C-alpha positions in Angstrom: 0.0 0.0 0.0 1.4 3.4 -0.9 1.7 6.1 1.8 -1.2 8.4 1.2 -0.4 11.5 3.2 -2.3 14.3 1.4 0.1 16.7 -0.2 -2.8 19.0 -1.2 -3.3 20.1 2.4 0.4 21.1 2.8 -0.6 24.6 1.7 -3.3 25.1 4.3 -1.7 27.9 6.1 -1.3 31.6 5.7 1.5 34.2 6.1 1.2 37.0 8.6 3.7 39.8 9.5 5.3 39.6 12.9 8.1 41.1 14.9 10.4 38.4 16.0 12.3 39.0 19.2 15.4 37.1 20.3 17.3 38.4 23.3 17.9 42.1 22.8 17.3 42.0 19.0 14.1 42.3 17.0 13.3 42.0 13.3 10.3 42.4 11.1 9.5 39.2 9.3 6.6 36.9 8.5 5.3 33.6 10.1 3.3 30.7 8.8 0.0 30.3 10.7 -2.7 27.7 10.4 -5.9 28.5 8.6 -9.1 28.2 10.7 -12.5 28.9 9.1 -16.2 28.2 9.8 -17.5 25.3 7.8 -21.3 24.9 7.5 -22.5 21.3 7.3 -25.7 21.0 5.4 -27.7 17.8 4.7 -30.3 17.9 1.9 -30.3 21.7 2.1 -30.9 21.7 5.9 -28.3 23.1 8.2 -26.9 20.8 10.9 -23.8 22.3 12.3 -21.0 24.9 11.8 -17.6 23.6 12.6 -14.3 25.5 13.0 -11.8 23.6 10.9 -8.8 23.8 8.6 -10.1 24.2 5.0 -8.4 21.1 3.5 -9.4 17.4 2.8 -13.1 18.5 2.9 -14.5 15.5 1.1 -12.8 13.3 3.7 -14.3 15.6 6.4 -17.8 15.4 5.0 -17.7 11.6 4.9 -15.9 11.0 8.2 -18.1 13.5 10.1 -21.3 12.0 8.7 -20.2 8.5 9.7 -18.9 9.2 13.2 -21.9 11.4 14.1 -24.3 8.7 13.0 -25.8 10.9 10.3 -25.4 8.2 7.7 -25.2 4.5 8.5 -23.2 3.5 5.4 -20.8 5.4 3.2 -23.1 4.8 0.2 -25.8 7.0 1.8 -23.6 10.0 1.1 -24.6 10.7 -2.5 -22.9 14.0 -3.2 -20.8 16.7 -1.6 -20.6 20.3 -3.0 -18.2 22.8 -1.5 -18.8 26.5 -1.8 -16.6 29.4 -0.6 -18.1 32.5 1.0 -16.5 35.6 2.5 -17.5 34.3 5.9 -16.4 30.7 5.4 -17.2 27.5 3.5 -20.3 25.4 3.1 -20.3 21.7 2.7 -23.6 20.8 1.1 -24.2 17.1 1.3 -26.9 15.1 -0.5 -27.8 12.0 1.4 -30.1 9.0 0.7 -33.6 9.1 2.0 -33.0 6.4 4.5 -30.0 8.2 6.1 -30.5 8.7 9.9 -30.0 12.5 9.5 -33.3 12.8 7.7 -35.1 11.5 10.8 -33.7 14.3 13.0 -35.9 17.1 14.2 -34.7 20.7 14.5 -34.2 20.0 18.2 -31.5 17.5 17.3 -29.4 19.9 15.3 -26.4 21.7 16.7 -27.6 25.3 16.9 -24.2 26.5 18.2 -21.0 26.5 16.2 -18.5 23.7 16.9 -15.2 25.3 17.9 -12.0 23.8 16.8 -11.3 22.5 20.3 -14.8 21.2 20.9 -16.4 18.1 19.4 -19.8 18.5 20.8 -20.5 22.3 21.0 -24.2 23.0 20.3 -25.4 19.5 21.4 -28.6 20.1 23.3 -29.2 16.9 25.1 -27.1 15.6 28.0 -27.6 12.0 26.9 -25.7 12.9 23.7 -22.6 13.3 25.8 -22.6 10.0 27.7 -23.7 7.6 25.1 -21.6 4.4 25.4 -20.2 3.2 22.1 -21.2 -0.3 21.2 -18.6 -3.0 21.9 -16.3 -3.8 18.9 -17.4 -6.9 17.0 -13.7 -7.8 16.6 -10.6 -6.8 18.4 -6.9 -7.1 17.5 -3.6 -7.2 19.1 -0.5 -5.3 18.0 3.2 -5.5 18.7 5.1 -3.0 20.9 7.6 -2.8 18.1 5.0 -1.6 15.6 3.8 1.1 18.0 7.4 2.3 18.6 8.0 2.5 14.9 4.8 4.5 14.2 5.6 6.9 17.0 9.2 7.4 15.8 7.9 8.4 12.3 4.7 10.4 13.1 6.3 13.8 12.9 7.4 13.0 9.3 3.7 12.9 8.3 2.7 16.3 9.8 3.8 18.8 7.1 1.4 21.6 8.2 2.3 21.3 11.8 5.9 21.4 10.8 5.3 24.7 9.1 3.0 26.2 11.7 3.4 24.4 15.0 -0.3 24.5 15.7 -1.9 21.5 14.0 -3.3 18.2 15.4 -2.8 15.0 13.5 -4.6 11.7 13.3 -2.7 8.9 11.6 -3.4 5.3 10.8 -0.6 2.7 10.9 -0.6 -0.9 9.6 0.3 -3.9 11.7 4.0 -3.3 11.1 3.7 0.3 12.4 4.1 1.9 8.9 1.9 5.1 8.8 -0.2 4.9 5.7 -2.6 7.8 6.1 -2.5 11.1 8.0 -4.8 14.0 8.3 -4.2 17.3 10.0 -6.5 20.0 11.3 -6.6 22.7 14.0 -9.3 20.6 15.7 -8.3 17.1 17.0 -11.7 15.7 16.3 -11.7 17.2 12.8 -8.4 15.5 12.1 -9.9 12.2 13.2 -13.0 12.7 11.1 -10.9 13.5 8.1 -8.8 10.4 8.7 -11.8 8.1 9.1 -13.3 9.6 5.9 -10.0 9.0 4.0 -9.8 5.4 5.2 -13.4 4.8 4.1 -12.8 6.4 0.7 -9.6 4.2 0.3 -11.5 1.1 1.2 -9.2 0.4 4.2 -10.6 -1.4 7.2 -9.5 0.7 10.2 -9.2 -2.4 12.3 -6.4 -3.7 10.1 -4.2 -1.2 11.9 -4.2 1.3 14.8 -4.6 5.0 15.3 -2.1 7.6 16.5 -3.5 11.0 17.6 -1.2 14.0 18.5 -3.7 15.3 21.0 -5.2 14.2 24.3 -7.6 11.3 24.2 -10.9 12.9 25.1 -14.2 11.1 25.2 -15.4 12.1 21.7 -12.1 10.8 20.1 -12.9 7.4 21.6 -16.5 7.5 20.4 -15.5 8.4 16.9 -12.8 5.7 16.8 -15.2 3.1 18.2 -17.7 4.0 15.4 -15.0 3.2 12.9 -14.2 -0.2 14.5 -10.7 0.7 15.7 -9.1 -1.7 18.3 -6.2 0.5 19.5 -5.5 4.2 19.9 -2.2 5.8 21.0 -2.5 9.4 22.1 0.6 11.7 22.5 -1.1 13.4 25.4 -3.2 12.1 28.3 -6.7 10.5 28.2 -9.6 11.7 30.3 -11.3 9.5 32.8 -14.4 9.4 30.7 -12.4 8.4 27.7 -10.8 5.5 29.6 -14.2 4.3 30.7 -15.7 4.5 27.2 -12.6 2.7 25.8 -12.9 -0.1 28.3 -16.6 -0.5 27.5 -16.0 -0.5 23.7 -13.1 -2.9 23.8 -10.5 -0.4 22.7 -6.8 -0.6 23.9 -6.1 3.0 24.9 -2.5 4.2 25.3 -1.5 7.7 26.5 1.6 9.8 26.9 2.9 7.9 24.0 6.6 8.1 23.1 8.7 5.6 21.3 10.4 4.3 24.5 7.6 5.0 27.1 3.8 5.1 27.4 0.9 4.3 29.7 -1.6 1.6 28.8 -4.9 2.4 30.3 -7.1 -0.4 29.0 -6.4 -4.0 27.7 -2.6 -4.1 28.1 -2.6 -7.7 27.1 -3.4 -6.6 23.5 0.0 -4.9 23.1 2.5 -7.7 22.8 
């Protein structure tokens, strides 16, 4: 399988003038900064949410968001995606099949507030939406510690936008040998994961044939999204939350935090990292 890091998204940053200070010296120069724009998510001409995200890999985002939010139950239900640029942001207008779950939602189920780049659930109106336990995985897998180490050692090589700006999250998928095959970046950790899940689906890759790396903390919505894709193992660079650990245990996901090539903490199912 060829490595499929998306080169189109390498340009998803802007230049801004700055004054750079070092010691007693200062200089006028420019800096590369990540783009962050509002993206309106529309389904059959009905507004569902506005997400703050990096404007790249939007077809992947449309598919991954639709799947992990349960708005479609199968990729084939997403019939068409049209992207339109506005002064204020971008609209993703999605046409979905009549039987898609999003068509059964009332206006009370829609996110009436914008989803900020650091928030996966902003605008959700019902408390039960926050604590829904993902269904247990139908099949779980084990992976080698050597594969995990190899993936962690090479993750930074697959983060071109973060390398340029220093402000991007990444979600990556590695195969059983620890070779990173797909990576997506975004200012929002959950957006990066949605984009990755969309890319895996479009490529016809079973996410459970490998494992996930995320450059962020492992918050509860990251576990819920990964579980919806059928992922058996997640390694986060930062810490998990207590709720994320509980959801991972219930879903059957091996959850690893503070992940570095030579050290990490295994929070659930340590026997599955061999």
